[in-house]
N, C-alpha and C positions, 0 to 999 in steps of 0.2 A: 504494500500500500504506500503511495507517495506521501511524504510528509514535508513540512516546511523546513528549509535549511536552518531557520532560527533554532529549531529543536536540537540540532546537531552541534550547536556552539558549545565550546568548553565552558565549564562552570565559571571560570575566572573571567571569561568574556562577558557574561551577564553582569558581573560586578564592575568590569571596566566600562561597559556601556551604560551603566546606571547614571541617570541625571536626576539628582534629588530635587524634590519640591520642598520637603521639610528640611531645614538646615539645623542639624543637631549640635549640641554644645559639647558632647563627650570628647570629640577630637581635641578640644582645647586642653584636656587633662592628660592626653597621651604622653606628653613630655615627662610626666611623673608616673607613667603607667608601668604596671608589672603584670605580665601575662602568666597565668598559672596553668598547670596541666589540665587538660580537658577531661575532668572526671568529677562526679558528684561527691560531695562530702564537706567536712569542716576542716579548715586550716587555722591553726593557732600560732600566733606570732608573739614572742616574748617582748615585753616592754619594760625597760629599765628607767627608773627615775631617781635622781638624787633627792634625799629627804632631809638633809641636814644643812647646816651653814656651809656654803661653798667658798667663803672667803678664806684665803691663806692667812695664817697667823704668824706673828713674829717668832723666830727661833733664837734662843739664847743658849750659851754654853751649859747652863744648869738644866735645860729642858731634857727630859728623858723620853718624851713622846712628841710626835707631831700631831697636829689637828687631824682628826679622822672625819672622812666624808662617808655617810651611810648611803646605801642603795636599796631601793624597794623594787622588787620584781613583780610585774603584773603580766597580763596577757590580753590579746585582742583576737577575736575570732572572725574569720571570713567564711561565710556559708556559700559554697560553690554549688550552683544548680543551673539548669538550662531551660530555655523556652524554645519550642519548635512548632513548625506547621508545614503542611505540604500543599502545593498547588497542582491541580491536575487539569489538563485540557485534552479533550477527545481529539484523536487524530482525524476524525471526520470533520472537525471544525477548521476554519481558516486560522492559521496560527501566526499570521503576519504581525499581530498585535501582542504577541507573547512577551516581548521585552517591556512593553508598557505596563502590563499587568504585574510582571516581576518587579518593576520599579515601584509600583504602588504598594506592593507588599513590603518591600525594603524600607520605604518611607515610614510605614506603620511600625516596623520593627525598630527603626532608629528612634522613633518617638517613644516606644515602650522602654528602650534602653535608657534614654534620657530621663524618663520618669523614675526608673530604678536608681539612677545616679542622684536624682534630686531628693526622692522621698524614701528610698530603701524599701519600697513596697509596703509602706505603712502610713499611719495617720498621726503618729506622735513619736517622740523619742523612745517611748517604751514599747511601741508596737511594730516598729520597723524591723526588717529581717537583717539588713546590713547597714552599718553606719553610712550616712549619705551627706549631701551638701546642706540639705534643709533640716532633716531629722538626724540627730546623732547623739549617742551617749558616750562618745569617746571622751576620755578625761581631759584631753587637750583642746576640745572643741569649746568655743566661747559663744554662748547664746546670751545676748544682751536683753534687758527689759525693754519693752516697747516704748518708744519716745513719740510724743506728739509734736508735730511741726506747726507752729502758730501760723494763722492766716496772714497776719501782717508781715510783709517782707518774706513770704514763704520760701522763695527760691534761695534767698541768701541764708535763711535759717537752715534749709536743707544742706547747703554747702558747708555751713559751720558744723552741723552734726556729722557730716562725712569726715571733715578734717579731724574731729575728735577721735574717731575710730581709726583713721589713718595713722595718727600718732601712736596708737596702741599697736597696730599692725606693723609699723616700721621699727618697732623694738626688735623684730626678727628680720634679718637681712634676707633678701630674695625677691624673685619676680612674683608679681601678684596679679590676680584676676579680680576685678571689681564687677560683680554680677548684680545688676539691679532687677527688681521684679515688681509686679503689681502696677501701681500708679507711678512709681519712681521713674521708670524710663521716660514717661510722658512729661514729668516735671523737668527732668534733665534736658529734654529736647524743647523746653519752653523758652520763649524769648524773654530775656531780662529787660525790665521796663526802662532801666537807666542806660542800657548799652544796646548797640545795634548788633547783638549776637545772642545765641542761645546759651544756656547755662553750661552745656556740654563742653564748650571750648575752654572757658576759664577753669572748669572742674578738672579737665584732663591736664591742664597746665599745673594746677595745684597738686594733683596726685603725682605727677612726674612720669618720667619715661619708663619706670619699672612697673607701671600699672597698665593693664589692658582692660578697657571698659567693654562690658558685654551685657546685652539685654536678654533676660530669660524669656524664652518663647512662651507666649500666653497659653499655648496648648498644654503645657505641663505645670503652669503656675497654680498653686493652691488657691481656691476661691477666697476672695476678700483678704488676701495676704499682700502686704506692701512692705518694701524694705530693700536691703542690699546685703550681699555676702562678700567678704574679702577673703580670698584664698591665696595662701602663700605657696606657690608652685614648687619651691625648693624645700618645703617642710611638710609635704604630704606624700603619700603613696596611693596611687589609684590602682587598686587590685581589681582584676577582672578575669573571668574564665574564658570568654571568647567575645568578639565584637559581632554585631549583626552582619549576617552574610547569607549568600546562597551557598549552602553547604554541599549540595550535590544536585545533579539533574540527569535526566535520561529518558528513554522511551520504553514503555511496557508494550511489547509487541503482542503478547497474549491477550491483553484486554484493550489494546489499541488506544493508548493515551500517552501523552508526554507528561513528565512530572518534574517538579522542582522542590527540593527540601530547603527550608529556611531555618536558621539556627541563631540563637542569641544566648548570652550568658548573664550571670549575676555580676554585680560589681560592688565595691566598697571603697570608701575614702578614709584612709588612716591618717590621723594627725600625729606628726612626729614630735612637735613641740607645743607648749602652751600658746594659745592664740594663733595656731597655724591656720585656723578658720574662725572668722568672726562673723556672726549673723546679727544684724541690727534690724528688728521689726520697727515699722513706723506707722503712725496714723496722721492724717492731715486734717487740721481744724477747718 
């Protein structure tokens, strides 16, 4: 039975020809990424923290001991699991549009992966499966109390609020992502009344060259949530089991259909230092 040449493409060709409609944020974290073996299970990482005074003390000839620094050993767990689906198209159908359908499924898979990255497949820090950008119980993750931005001089007040958290984040050296969500991206792109520019330009200048400003896609933003997240890219590890992909494809000649298997994995964001991730919720008066 004759079939479309598209069905005979290599699996990698479908990925190479994929033109995304949804623009995911997870590629921004791949610079801090760590790919784990493709198997289901729990992976435990040891975490060491100094728990005593770290300052060096004066040593004199009469001293018999040096100042001791104590270490506390903890652990962090990454739950590795996978999400999969299969697309089937009858060989009796015209398959010229197969690539388009494959791309639509990949778009959805990328959105699902972003959702895992942001929320850890949970609705709170106590219900998520893996520590994420928005929900996390990592001891080094800093969740600030919600701040209200006054209506008078609102954009300037927002700028001032961000500068306060920048000062905290900059206590750790490293490249940083500034991820805004909810109403904050709209505020950042609003025109300053006293200047012929939007807030984004002076904000980027104030943040400096080590900061990359990113807007969280509305498709994955929790409802009625507003604020920003500062992520230190040099003080996190982005653990993942596999990235969204076409895992395999082929033709079932017995049942006369072409098939594509899609696979995606779980992920976790580990904070290596205190304040490696800072989340500041906001409300606007």
